[in-house]
C-alpha positions as CSV (number, residue, x, y, z in Angstrom):
1,X,0.0,0.0,-0.1
2,X,1.5,3.4,-0.9
3,X,2.1,5.5,2.1
4,X,0.5,9.0,2.3
5,X,3.6,10.9,1.2
6,X,2.9,14.5,0.5
7,X,4.4,14.9,-3.0
8,X,4.1,18.3,-4.5
9,X,1.5,17.8,-7.3
10,X,-0.6,15.3,-5.4
11,X,-0.7,17.7,-2.4
12,X,-1.8,20.7,-4.6
13,X,-4.5,18.9,-6.6
14,X,-7.1,16.2,-5.7
15,X,-6.2,13.0,-7.5
16,X,-8.4,12.3,-10.6
17,X,-7.9,9.3,-13.0
18,X,-9.6,7.2,-15.7
19,X,-9.5,3.4,-15.7
20,X,-8.2,2.3,-19.1
21,X,-6.6,-0.8,-20.7
22,X,-3.1,0.3,-21.7
23,X,-0.9,-1.6,-24.2
24,X,1.9,-3.1,-22.1
25,X,4.5,-2.2,-24.7
26,X,3.7,1.5,-24.1
27,X,4.3,1.3,-20.3
28,X,7.8,2.3,-19.2
29,X,9.6,1.7,-15.9
30,X,12.2,4.2,-14.6
31,X,15.5,2.6,-13.8
32,X,15.7,4.6,-10.6
33,X,12.3,3.7,-9.5
34,X,12.7,-0.1,-9.9
35,X,14.3,-0.1,-6.4
36,X,15.0,-3.9,-6.4
37,X,15.5,-7.1,-8.3
38,X,12.2,-8.8,-8.7
39,X,12.1,-12.3,-7.2
40,X,11.2,-15.0,-9.7
41,X,9.2,-17.2,-7.3
42,X,7.1,-14.3,-6.1
43,X,6.3,-13.1,-9.5
44,X,5.3,-16.6,-10.6
45,X,3.0,-16.9,-7.6
46,X,1.4,-13.6,-8.5
47,X,1.0,-14.6,-12.1
48,X,-0.9,-17.8,-11.1
49,X,-3.2,-15.7,-8.8
50,X,-3.9,-13.2,-11.6
51,X,-4.6,-16.2,-14.0
52,X,-7.1,-17.7,-11.5
53,X,-8.7,-14.7,-10.0
54,X,-7.9,-11.8,-12.4
55,X,-6.0,-8.6,-11.6
56,X,-7.5,-7.3,-8.4
57,X,-5.6,-3.9,-8.4
58,X,-5.0,-2.0,-11.6
59,X,-1.6,-0.4,-12.3
60,X,-1.1,3.4,-11.8
61,X,0.4,5.3,-14.7
62,X,0.6,8.8,-16.1
63,X,0.9,9.9,-19.7
64,X,4.2,11.0,-21.0
65,X,4.1,11.7,-24.7
66,X,3.2,8.5,-26.6
67,X,4.1,6.3,-23.5
68,X,2.9,5.9,-19.9
69,X,5.2,6.2,-16.8
70,X,4.5,3.4,-14.2
71,X,4.0,4.9,-10.9
72,X,2.8,1.7,-9.0
73,X,2.5,-2.0,-9.9
74,X,5.9,-3.1,-11.2
75,X,5.4,-6.7,-9.9
76,X,1.8,-6.9,-11.3
77,X,3.0,-5.6,-14.7
78,X,5.8,-8.3,-14.8
79,X,3.3,-10.9,-13.8
80,X,1.0,-9.8,-16.7
81,X,4.0,-10.0,-19.1
82,X,4.6,-13.5,-18.0
83,X,1.0,-14.4,-18.8
84,X,1.4,-13.1,-22.2
85,X,-1.0,-10.1,-21.7
86,X,-1.0,-7.4,-24.3
87,X,-2.8,-4.8,-22.3
88,X,-3.0,-3.9,-18.6
89,X,-6.0,-2.4,-16.7
90,X,-4.5,0.9,-15.5
91,X,-5.6,4.0,-13.5
92,X,-4.4,6.9,-15.7
93,X,-3.8,10.1,-13.8
94,X,-5.2,13.1,-15.6
95,X,-3.0,16.1,-16.4
96,X,-4.0,18.0,-13.2
97,X,-3.3,15.0,-11.0
98,X,0.0,14.0,-12.7
99,X,3.2,14.0,-10.6
100,X,6.5,15.6,-11.4
101,X,8.8,13.0,-12.9
102,X,10.9,12.7,-9.6
103,X,7.7,12.4,-7.6
104,X,6.5,9.6,-9.9
105,X,9.8,7.8,-9.3
106,X,9.5,8.3,-5.6
107,X,5.9,6.9,-5.5
108,X,7.0,3.8,-7.5
109,X,10.0,3.2,-5.1
110,X,7.8,3.5,-2.0
111,X,5.2,1.2,-3.5
112,X,7.9,-1.5,-4.2
113,X,9.5,-1.1,-0.8
114,X,6.1,-1.8,1.0
115,X,5.5,-4.9,-1.1
116,X,8.7,-6.8,-0.8
117,X,11.8,-6.9,1.4
118,X,14.9,-5.6,-0.4
119,X,18.6,-6.2,0.1
120,X,20.5,-3.7,2.3
121,X,22.1,-2.1,-0.8
122,X,18.8,-1.8,-2.7
123,X,17.3,-0.2,0.4
124,X,20.3,2.2,0.7
125,X,19.8,3.2,-2.9
126,X,16.1,3.8,-2.3
127,X,16.9,5.8,0.9
128,X,19.4,8.0,-1.1
129,X,17.0,8.7,-3.9
130,X,14.1,9.6,-1.6
131,X,16.2,11.7,0.8
132,X,17.4,13.8,-2.2
133,X,13.9,14.2,-3.7
134,X,11.8,14.4,-0.6
135,X,14.1,15.5,2.3
136,X,15.3,13.1,5.0
137,X,12.3,13.5,7.3
138,X,9.7,12.7,4.6
139,X,11.9,9.9,3.2
140,X,12.1,8.2,6.7
141,X,8.3,8.6,7.1
142,X,7.5,7.1,3.7
143,X,9.9,4.1,4.3
144,X,8.4,3.5,7.8
145,X,11.8,3.9,9.6
146,X,13.2,6.3,12.1
147,X,15.8,9.0,11.2
148,X,18.7,7.1,12.8
149,X,17.9,4.0,10.6
150,X,17.7,6.2,7.6
151,X,21.2,7.7,8.3
152,X,22.6,4.1,8.6
153,X,21.2,3.2,5.1
154,X,22.6,6.5,3.6
155,X,26.0,5.7,5.1
156,X,25.7,2.2,3.8
157,X,25.4,3.5,0.2
158,X,29.1,4.5,0.3
159,X,30.2,1.0,1.3
160,X,32.3,-0.7,-1.5
161,X,30.6,-3.5,-3.4
162,X,32.8,-6.3,-2.0
163,X,32.0,-5.4,1.5
164,X,28.2,-4.9,0.8
165,X,28.2,-8.6,-0.3
166,X,29.2,-9.6,3.1
167,X,26.0,-8.0,4.6
168,X,24.2,-9.5,6.3
169,X,26.0,-12.9,6.0
170,X,29.0,-12.0,8.1
171,X,28.4,-8.5,9.5
172,X,25.6,-6.0,9.9
173,X,25.3,-3.0,7.7
174,X,26.1,-0.7,10.7
175,X,29.4,-2.6,11.3
176,X,30.2,-2.5,7.6
177,X,29.9,1.3,7.6
178,X,32.0,1.6,10.7
179,X,34.8,-0.7,9.3
180,X,34.9,1.2,6.0
181,X,35.2,4.5,7.8
182,X,38.4,3.1,9.4
183,X,39.6,1.2,6.4
184,X,39.2,2.9,3.1
185,X,40.8,0.0,1.1
186,X,38.1,-2.3,-0.2
187,X,40.3,-5.4,-0.3
188,X,41.7,-4.7,3.2
189,X,38.3,-4.1,4.7
190,X,37.1,-7.5,3.2
191,X,40.1,-9.2,4.6
192,X,39.4,-8.0,8.0
193,X,35.7,-8.9,7.9
194,X,36.6,-12.4,6.7
195,X,38.5,-12.8,10.0
196,X,35.1,-12.3,11.9
197,X,33.2,-15.1,10.0
198,X,32.9,-17.4,13.0
199,X,32.5,-14.7,15.7
200,X,29.3,-14.2,17.6
201,X,27.3,-11.0,17.5
202,X,28.8,-9.5,20.7
203,X,32.3,-10.6,19.7
204,X,32.0,-8.8,16.3
205,X,30.9,-5.6,18.0
206,X,33.9,-5.6,20.3
207,X,36.2,-6.4,17.3
208,X,34.9,-3.4,15.4
209,X,35.2,-1.2,18.4
210,X,38.7,-2.3,18.8
211,X,39.5,-1.6,15.1
212,X,38.2,1.9,15.5
213,X,40.4,2.5,18.5
214,X,43.7,1.3,17.1
215,X,43.3,2.1,13.4
216,X,43.4,0.6,9.9
217,X,47.1,-0.5,10.0
218,X,46.7,-2.9,13.0
219,X,47.1,-6.7,12.5
220,X,44.2,-8.9,13.1
221,X,46.0,-10.4,16.2
222,X,46.3,-6.9,17.8
223,X,42.7,-6.1,17.1
224,X,41.4,-9.5,18.5
225,X,43.6,-8.9,21.6
226,X,42.1,-5.6,22.3
227,X,38.6,-6.8,21.5
228,X,39.0,-9.6,24.1
229,X,40.1,-7.2,26.7
230,X,36.8,-5.3,26.3
231,X,34.9,-8.3,27.8
232,X,36.4,-7.5,31.2
233,X,35.6,-3.9,31.2
234,X,32.6,-2.4,32.9
235,X,30.0,0.0,31.5
236,X,30.5,3.6,32.6
237,X,27.7,6.1,32.9
238,X,28.4,9.7,32.3
239,X,26.2,12.6,33.4
240,X,26.4,15.8,31.2
241,X,24.6,19.1,31.3
242,X,21.6,19.8,29.1
243,X,23.7,21.9,26.8
244,X,26.3,19.2,26.6
245,X,23.7,16.6,25.8
246,X,22.4,18.8,23.0
247,X,25.9,19.2,21.7
248,X,26.5,15.4,21.9
249,X,23.3,14.8,20.0
250,X,24.2,17.3,17.2
251,X,27.8,16.0,16.8
252,X,26.6,12.4,16.8
253,X,24.1,13.2,14.0
254,X,26.8,14.9,12.0
255,X,28.9,11.8,12.4
256,X,26.0,9.6,11.6
257,X,26.5,7.7,14.9
258,X,24.3,6.9,17.9
259,X,25.1,9.4,20.9
260,X,26.3,6.5,23.1
261,X,28.5,5.3,20.3
262,X,29.9,8.7,19.6
263,X,30.6,9.3,23.4
264,X,32.4,6.0,23.5
265,X,34.5,7.0,20.4
266,X,35.4,10.3,22.2
267,X,36.5,8.7,25.4
268,X,38.5,5.9,23.7
269,X,40.3,8.2,21.4
270,X,41.2,10.4,24.4
271,X,42.5,7.5,26.4
272,X,44.4,6.2,23.4
273,X,46.2,9.6,23.1
274,X,47.1,9.4,26.7
275,X,48.7,5.9,26.1
276,X,45.9,3.7,27.5
């Protein structure tokens, strides 16, 4: 179900459309709006359902010259193609209701996201597109995630491909981001991640924290030794003033980190400079 994102044209005008059978060959899909690789099994199942019960929900399109831009219904369109259909029942937005092109792409992305889970990289690409076109707050609302999670996905978009392939098999997207901030080399980052293959979740977190503390040039044995020492440490609570808390929140947002994670980074870096 498309979420009620306040896109410019839709907000200014009430939606008006006509139901028509549109030749499938005239329907185009924007590359940026595809948002994910369609799963074969899911499309086959949908095609069988349409064959048995008919298409329950029409596509949504808008006119663009001699063609029609697909706004919602990519999976349904693919299922109709597999059934050999020549036309597709579609809601055609009239000229007053039509979205700007970037808005049409955004609507299509949102529709796809809420219909099927995507990989971390596909989700990151969608977050990047929507954040640029709608703003971060509206993008997070449309995706059904909080601002902190949106920042994680935006950061994940800069992670090299070889490392992305290790998510979530070996590490989480957050740890992938943290590692690549420390180690810019794709091959070196992947090598370090491979060392964590058999680690448990808590052990991986300690390892990444140790890596952040001692830097990119450390050997695996050094990182592992420091990570193991973290197990014996106690958690320390810090009390700060309201102004300092606001400052910590702002600096952590600028660094795309959680406040507690950022505070730990400050403390560990300070202790490291003092030789501890």
